[in-house]
C-alpha positions in Angstrom: -47.6 -2.6 -13.0 -44.8 -5.2 -12.7 -42.1 -2.4 -12.7 -44.0 -0.7 -9.9 -44.1 -3.9 -7.9 -40.5 -4.6 -8.5 -39.5 -1.1 -7.4 -41.6 -1.5 -4.3 -40.0 -4.8 -3.4 -36.5 -3.5 -3.9 -37.4 -0.5 -1.7 -38.7 -2.8 1.0 -35.6 -5.0 0.9 -33.4 -1.9 1.2 -35.5 -0.4 3.9 -35.3 -3.5 6.0 -31.5 -3.6 5.6 -31.6 -7.0 4.0 -29.4 -5.8 1.1 -26.6 -3.4 1.5 -23.6 -2.2 -0.5 -20.3 -3.9 -0.1 -18.0 -2.5 2.6 -14.4 -2.0 1.4 -13.2 -2.6 4.9 -14.9 -3.6 8.1 -15.2 0.1 9.1 -18.9 0.6 8.1 -18.1 3.1 5.4 -19.9 2.5 2.1 -17.7 3.0 -1.0 -18.9 3.7 -4.5 -16.8 4.2 -7.7 -18.6 5.9 -10.6 -17.2 5.6 -14.2 -17.5 8.3 -16.8 -15.9 7.5 -20.2 -18.2 9.4 -22.6 -18.0 13.0 -23.6 -21.8 13.4 -23.0 -23.0 16.3 -20.8 -26.2 14.3 -19.9 -24.1 11.3 -18.7 -21.7 13.6 -16.8 -24.7 15.2 -15.1 -26.1 11.8 -14.3 -22.9 10.7 -12.6 -22.9 13.9 -10.5 -26.6 13.4 -9.7 -25.9 9.8 -8.6 -23.1 11.0 -6.4 -25.2 13.7 -4.8 -28.2 11.4 -4.3 -26.2 8.6 -2.7 -24.4 11.1 -0.5 -27.7 12.5 0.7 -29.3 9.1 1.3 -26.4 7.9 3.5 -26.2 11.2 5.3 -29.9 10.9 6.1 -29.3 7.4 7.5 -26.4 8.7 9.6 -23.9 6.6 7.6 -20.7 7.5 5.9 -20.1 7.1 2.2 -17.0 7.7 0.0 -17.5 8.2 -3.7 -14.8 8.3 -6.3 -15.6 9.5 -9.8 -13.1 8.1 -12.4 -12.9 9.8 -15.8 -11.1 8.3 -18.7 -11.3 8.3 -22.5 -13.7 10.9 -23.8 -15.1 11.2 -20.3 -12.0 13.1 -19.2 -13.7 16.2 -20.7 -15.8 16.2 -17.5 -12.6 17.2 -15.6 -11.1 19.5 -18.2 -11.2 23.2 -17.3 -11.5 24.2 -21.0 -14.2 21.7 -22.2 -16.2 20.5 -19.1 -19.9 21.3 -19.4 -20.2 20.6 -15.6 -17.2 22.6 -14.4 -19.2 24.9 -12.1 -20.9 21.8 -10.5 -17.4 20.2 -10.0 -16.4 23.3 -8.0 -19.5 23.1 -6.0 -18.9 19.4 -5.2 -15.3 20.3 -4.2 -16.7 22.8 -1.6 -19.8 21.0 -0.3 -19.1 17.2 -0.7 -15.7 16.3 0.7 -16.7 12.6 0.5 -16.7 12.8 -3.4 -13.3 12.7 -5.1 -12.3 12.8 -8.8 -9.7 10.8 -10.6 -8.4 11.8 -14.1 -6.8 9.1 -16.3 -3.1 9.8 -16.9 -3.1 7.6 -20.1 -6.0 9.7 -21.5 -4.2 12.9 -20.6 -1.1 11.7 -22.4 -3.1 10.8 -25.5 -4.9 14.2 -25.5 -1.5 15.9 -25.1 -0.1 14.2 -28.2 -3.2 14.9 -30.2 -3.6 18.6 -29.1 0.1 19.5 -28.7 -0.4 20.7 -25.2 -1.5 19.1 -21.9 -5.2 19.6 -21.3 -6.0 21.7 -18.2 -7.4 19.4 -15.5 -9.5 20.7 -12.7 -7.8 21.2 -9.4 -10.5 19.1 -7.9 -9.2 16.0 -9.7 -6.3 13.7 -8.9 -4.4 12.4 -11.9 -4.0 8.6 -11.7 -1.8 6.5 -14.0 -4.8 4.7 -15.7 -8.5 5.2 -15.1 -9.4 1.6 -15.8 -6.7 0.3 -13.5 -8.0 2.7 -10.8 -11.5 1.2 -11.1 -10.0 -2.3 -11.0 -8.1 -1.5 -7.8 -11.2 0.0 -6.2 -13.2 -3.0 -7.2 -10.5 -5.3 -5.7 -10.6 -3.2 -2.5 -14.3 -3.9 -2.2 -15.8 -0.7 -3.7 -19.0 -1.0 -5.7 -18.2 0.1 -9.3 -21.1 1.5 -11.3 -21.3 3.0 -14.8 -24.5 5.2 -14.8 
């Protein structure tokens, strides 16, 4: 019963606009960074579900939202064309949700290349950044909300 009351109170606060996500700039665009660092299909699906749900909610409110999914460590498998359990969905996101971008950790790619003897094939929907953690830190410093679902 307490969980229901707590959810109802949070819903009421959000509906009234008392609480709102941080704005990275004073442009009214909401910005969310999602971390994936586990090679777990369920977590990858959860990250994509969160991105889709947040996008839908803000679109229904007539507001803009930018979402950046940052993959590093074992989570890089999400963006690998040869091992991703969610590759079809990534392609769908690339076509239907231009507000969602993907960042692949260059440090992790280097490590996987050394271990496997060849560079892992990264989805064309992803941008390779020098370091996934540093990308998240920079987004946080720029005012993005960083979440690890």
